[in-house]
N, C-alpha and C positions, 0 to 999 in steps of 0.2 A: 774736582776735589774742593770741598768747602774749606774756606779759611776762617780762622777765628780773628779776633782783633788784638792779639797779643802784642804784635809789633807796633801797631798804631798807638796802643797805650804806652809802650816803652818810650816811643819818640815823644808823646805828649807829656809824659812824666819828666822828661828832660827839658823840653822847650818851654812849657808853661811856667815852671818855677824860674827859668832863666829870664823870661819876660818880666817877671816881678823884680828880679835883681836889677835888670836894666832900667826898669822904671824908677827904682830907689836911687840908682846912681844918677839918672837924668834929673831927678828932683833934688839932687845934692843932699839926700838923706843918708847916703852911704859913701864912705871914702873908698878909695881903691883897695885898701887893705881889708876893710869890712866887707866889701863886695867879694873879695877873694875868699874870705872865711865862709861866706854864705854859699859860694860856688863849690867849695871842697866836697860837700855831701853829694853834689851832682856828678862828680867825676866818675863814680862807680856806675852811673847810669849811661855814660857815653858809649861804652863797648856794646852793651845789650841793645841800645837804641839804634846803633849803626850797623850791627852785625847782619841783620836781615832786612835792611832798608829796601831792598829790591822787592820784598813781598808786600810792602805797604800798599801800593796801587791795587794788588790782587785782593788784599784784605778789604780795602776801601770799596772796591767794586762788588764784593761779595757780602756786604753787610745785610743782615736781616733787619726787619723793622724793630725787633726787640734790641738788637745790637745798636741800631741808630739811637734809640732812646737811652740806652746805657752809655753810649759814647758821649751824648750831649750832657748827660748828668756828670760824667767823669770830668769833662771839660769845665763845666760850671764849678765843680768842687775844687779843681786844681787852680783855676784862674781867679785870683783874688786881688784885683787892682784897687788902688786907693780911690781913684775917681770912678764912682759907680756908673756914671754915664758912659765913660770909655769902656769899662768892663762890660756893660750891657750891649754896647755896640759890637765889641769883639765877640762876645758870646753869640750874638745874632749872626754875625758873619760866619763863625765856625759852625753854627747850626745849619746854616744854609749850605755850607760846604758838605756837611754830613748828609743832608737831604739830597744833594746832587748825586750822591752814590745810587740812589733809587733811579734817577734819570739815566745814569750810565748803564745800569742793569737793563732798563727798558730798551735803550738804544742798541744794546748788544743783540737783542732778539729781532730787531728790525733788519730786513734784508732789502737793499735797494738794487733793483735790476740794472745791470750795466748794458747800455746799448753800444754795439760795436759798429 
């Protein structure tokens, strides 16, 4: 059964904005109360993000090339850190992780004979 990337996107839509809030708090640009106010809109995303968490590895392993491209663009759109060098590095790491899904798919088709 093919999987879409609905759950992956739900988790990313929660995690990536949370990373931005944490960055602001770490830079002391947000107080605890201000961070809480920025966190409130994310509360509604917690349930959907966690509801089908078990499907994420299946979705990830089933990504098509078009979905990989779409997911990379989605990450780049959501991730907007103040330090452009850090943002570029994080995006590169996330892109590599997405690309690894292709390797996982290839490895699933390889059968290694077991000698007894």
